[in-house]
C-alpha positions in Angstrom: 1.7 -19.1 -1.0 3.7 -22.2 -0.3 6.7 -23.1 -2.5 4.7 -25.5 -4.6 1.7 -23.1 -5.1 -0.4 -25.2 -2.8 -3.3 -23.7 -0.9 -2.7 -22.7 2.7 -4.6 -21.1 5.4 -3.2 -17.7 4.3 -4.2 -18.2 0.6 -7.0 -15.8 -0.4 -10.5 -16.9 -1.2 -10.9 -17.9 -4.8 -7.2 -18.4 -5.5 -6.4 -21.1 -8.1 -3.7 -23.4 -6.7 -2.4 -26.9 -7.4 -4.4 -28.3 -4.4 -7.5 -26.0 -4.8 -7.8 -25.7 -8.6 -10.6 -23.7 -10.2 -12.7 -25.3 -12.9 -16.2 -26.5 -13.7 -16.7 -27.8 -10.1 -14.8 -25.1 -8.1 -14.0 -21.4 -8.1 -10.7 -22.1 -6.3 -10.1 -21.9 -2.5 -13.4 -21.7 -0.6 -12.2 -20.5 2.8 -11.5 -17.0 4.0 -7.7 -16.5 4.5 -6.2 -16.5 7.9 -5.2 -12.9 8.9 -1.5 -13.5 9.7 -0.8 -9.8 10.3 -3.5 -9.8 13.1 -2.0 -12.9 14.6 1.5 -11.4 14.6 0.2 -8.1 16.1 -1.4 -10.0 18.9 2.0 -11.5 19.7 3.6 -8.0 19.9 6.0 -8.6 16.9 7.8 -5.2 16.5 7.8 -5.2 12.7 5.2 -6.8 10.3 5.0 -6.6 6.5 2.9 -8.3 3.9 3.1 -8.5 0.2 0.7 -9.3 -2.6 1.0 -12.1 -5.2 3.1 -11.1 -8.2 1.1 -13.2 -10.6 -2.3 -12.4 -9.1 -4.0 -12.3 -12.5 -3.1 -15.9 -13.2 -4.3 -17.1 -9.8 -7.6 -15.1 -9.9 -8.5 -14.6 -13.6 -11.1 -17.4 -13.4 -13.1 -15.3 -11.0 -13.8 -12.7 -13.7 -15.6 -15.2 -15.8 -19.5 -15.2 -15.9 -21.0 -17.2 -13.1 -18.4 -16.4 -10.5 -19.8 -13.0 -9.5 -20.9 -14.4 -6.1 -17.2 -15.0 -5.2 -16.2 -11.5 -6.0 -19.3 -10.0 -4.2 -18.7 -12.1 -1.0 -15.0 -11.2 -1.0 -15.7 -7.5 -1.4 -18.3 -7.7 1.5 -15.6 -9.4 3.7 -13.0 -6.7 2.8 -15.5 -4.0 3.6 -16.3 -5.5 6.9 -12.6 -5.9 7.8 -12.0 -2.3 6.7 -14.7 -1.1 9.1 -13.0 -3.1 11.9 -9.7 -1.4 11.2 -11.3 2.0 11.2 -12.8 1.3 14.6 -9.6 0.0 15.9 -7.7 3.1 14.7 -10.3 5.4 16.3 -10.0 3.6 19.7 -6.2 4.0 19.7 -6.1 7.7 18.8 
């Protein structure tokens, strides 16, 4: 998240921001977030940490309203696919 709560390439899908607001015409940010951790790992950064939004309910509560199920389903499918990639990566390094 940027300082002004603007959308960025690292903002999660569906997030409500000042520059990607949710409403009758939009469910929030449409694009998949950039995986900054993967980018940093590729550059051999020795220590990497991530955090989650503190006020996630405020930024994502609109997704739990009727009619937005498709956003949650596509996000879950993406998370499942990325999890499988991580498992394969872990297997290949052990």
